[in-house]
N, C-alpha and C positions, 0 to 999 in steps of 0.2 A: 330747088326742085321739089323737095319733100313738102315745103310750105305751100307750093302751088297745088300739089296733089291733095293736100289736106283741105285747102279752101274749096277745091272742086268737089270733093266728097261731101264737104259740109253743105254746099249749095244743093247737091242732090238729096241729101237727107232732109234738108229744110223743105224742099219742094214736096217730098213724099209725106213726111211726118209733121210738118209745121215747125214753128219756131221752137228751138230747144231752150232749156232753162239757161239763165245767165251763167257765164263761165268766168271764173277769176283764177289767174295764175298766181300762186303764192311762192315768193322767192325768199328763202331764209338767208339772212346775213349774220352768221354767228361767229364770234371769235375776235381776237386781236387783229387789227388791220396791218398787214406787213407784206413785204415782197415774199414770193414763194421760197420755201426752204428754210426760212428763219425760225418759224415756230411749227409745232406739231399740227396745230389747227389754226390757220391764218386765212383772213379774207383779203384777196387781192384780185385785180382785174383779170390777170392771166388765168386764175383758177376758176372764175365764175363767168367769164365773157360768154361762153357757149350757153350757159343757163339763162343769162339775161336775154340773149338773142332768141332763145327758144321760148321764153316767156312771152315776148311780144309777137311771136310768129304763130301762136295758137289760133286756129280758126274760131270765129264766133266769140272773141274775147270781149268781155265787158270792162275789165280793169286788171291791173297788176297790183298785187299787195306785197309790200316789203315787210318781212318779219325780222326785226333788228334786235340783236342782243350783243352789244360790243362796247368795250371800254375805250375804244379809240386805237390810235397807233399812227401809221404813216399818213401825213396829210396829202401826199402825192397820190397814193393808192385810193384814199377816200375820195379825192377830187376826180380821179379818173373814172371810178365806178359811178359816182353821181352823174358825171357828164354823159357817160354811155347810156344810163337809164333815161336821162332827160332828153337826149338826142332821139332815142327810139320812141319815147312817149310823144314827142312833137311830130315825128315822122309818121307814126301809125295813128295818131289822134286817140291815144288810149290814156285814160286817167290812171294815176298812180297814187295809192294810199299807203302810208308808212305806219307801222305799228311797233312801238317800243315795248320790249319785255322788261327784264330786270334793269337794263341800263342801255342808254343811247347817248354816250358822252363823248366829247371831243370829236375825233373822227367818226365815231358812231353816230353822233348827232348830225355830222355832215352828210352821212348816208341818208338819214331821215329827211334831209332837205330835198332829196330827189322826189319826195312825195308831194303831190298837190295839196294833200292834207296829212296831218300827223296826229296819231292817237297814242295813248299810253295808259298804263294802270296808274291809279292815284299814288302808288308807292314806287313807281319807276323812277330811276335817276336820269335826269335829262340835263343837257347843256355842256358845262365845262368848256366854254368857248374861249380857248386860250392855247398857248404853246408852252411846252415844258421840255427841258433838256437836263439830263443828269449824268453824273459820272463819279469817278473816285480819284483821289490824289494819293500816290504811293511814294512820294519823295522821302518822307521820314522813314517809312518802312524799309526801303531799299538801303538807306543810309545805315540803319541799325544792323542789318545783316551783312553789311560790307559789300554791297553790290554797286559797281560803278556804271552809271548810265551812259551809253554811247549812242548818239543820234546824229545822223548826217542827212542833210536835205539840200535840194536845189529849189530855192524859193523860200523867202523868209517866213511865210505863213503856212508852209506845208505841214508842219507839226503842231498847228494851233491846238491848244488845250490838251496836249499829250499828257496822259495820266502819270507818267513817270518824270515829268519836268515841272519846275516851278510855274505856278499860274501867273500869267501876265495880264495886267489891266487892259492893255489894248486888245488882247485876244477875247477877254470877257465882253468888252465893249462891242467888238465885231459880232460876237455871238448874239448879243442883245439886238443889234441891228437886224440880223437875219430873222430872229424870233418875231420882232415887231412887224417886219414885212410879211411874214407868213400869217401873223395874227390879223393884219389888215385885209389880206385876201379872204380869210375865214369870215371876218365881220362883214365884208362886202357880200359874200355869198348868202349870209343870213339875212342881210337887209334886202337883197334882191329877191330871195325866195319867200320871205315872210312879209315883207313890205309893211303895209299899214296894220297888219295883225299884231305887230310888236307893240306892247302896251307899257312895258316897264321902262325904268331909267336905263339908258344905254350903258352907263358906267357899271351898273349891276349886272346887266345881261352879258356884257362882254368881259367881265372880270375874271373869267375862268371858274366861277362858282358853279356848283352843281345843284340842281333843284329837283324836288319831288314832282311827280306828274301833276299833282294838285297845284303846286306853285307855278309850274310851267304853263298851265292853262292861263293863269292870271297874267303872266308876263307875255303871252302870245307866242311862246316858243313852240307850243303844240296847239291843235285846234280844239281837242276835247278829250275826255276820258272814255275809254272803251276798248274792248278786245276785238280781234279780227272777225270772229264769227258773229258777234253781236252787231257790229257796225255794218258789215257787208250784207247781213240778212235784212237789216233795216233799210239798206240802200237798194238792194236788188231783189228782195223777197225771200221767202222761206225756201224756195226751190233752188237757190243759187248753188252752183257746184264749184268746189275748190280743187285745184290740181297743184299739189306741192312739188316743186322742182328741187330734187335733191341729187345727191351723188348717185351716179349710175354704175352698175357693175355688169360685166358679162357673166353668164352662168358659170363658165369655166373659171373666170377670174374670181368670182365670189367663193368658189370652192377652195381656192388657194389663198383667200384673204387679200386679193389684190384690189387696189382702189383706183378709181378714175376721177378726173375732174376736181381739181382744187384742194382736196384734203391731203396736202403734202407733208410728209413727216420730215423731221430734221435728218440730214445725212446726205445721201446721194441724190442725184438729180431725178431719179425715178421715185423718190419719196421713201425709200426703205432705209432702215438703220444698217450701218455697215459694221456692226459688231462692236467690240471693246474700243476700237480706235475712235469711234464716234461718240462714245459715252460722255466724255467731258463736255463736248459741244451740246449734246442732248440735255445734260443736267443744267448747264448754264442757260440754255434756251427755255427750259421748263421753268426755271426760277424767274427769269425775266418775264415770261408770259404770265406767271402767277402774280407778279407784282402789278401788272396792269389791272388785273381784277381786284387785287387787294386794296387799291386806292379807293375803291367804292364799297369796301366791306363785303365783297362777293368771292 
């Protein structure tokens, strides 16, 4: 309903005052990509779906710009967000331009594929088209301190790659099968979205290697170097207007420090910390989140 009212008012304004300046919705996608509640600052479909819908519902819209700074994370959330953006772009016939800041790697690059065109800084880190899984083995540690591991399952693979059990070759083989399948999905998405713009050897592009923005242009992973303001002013003129879609707060909520939409803290479902009981979870999540960025020196 609000969208229809906005379009009606836009038509009235256009009739009275003439064509307004071009209007671009800017959608920031910052942080590790993960399901809600896992990290203090995470990108996931549930957290940004309303903002995506809002971006494509603005009257008089010339384009949607994605501002990406993400080291990756969940391939599922990355794919869901990318699909939602592409579906709306096709439905509304609105062009989408993606802009990478420090890093658009792994799932972060998958988000960039939602753009019809991709831009970056020459020193941005781009790519990392691969799949990674990591963990720890504690079998020797628990043996040294005299702990006996007791594990009961129904289903022979239920405890696959359990950190406190000896690693099995068949479990590792199964993990690699799943990684390869996910990797193939990622590669297909890159080929579908970038098409003939890909210029480098496929073995190099899909190796999981990360490239600078300068290298990414040569490989066809991005279209050119440039920042949002520069590119969109060249595209739509000096009078182009930007509207950044960020987290919204009610005035009362802002006074209390309450957050809405997507910026979910570790702890309870309302995004708040639950005191000392949540501290170990918060510390572990903070370390894990930090490790995502550290892979790229950030």
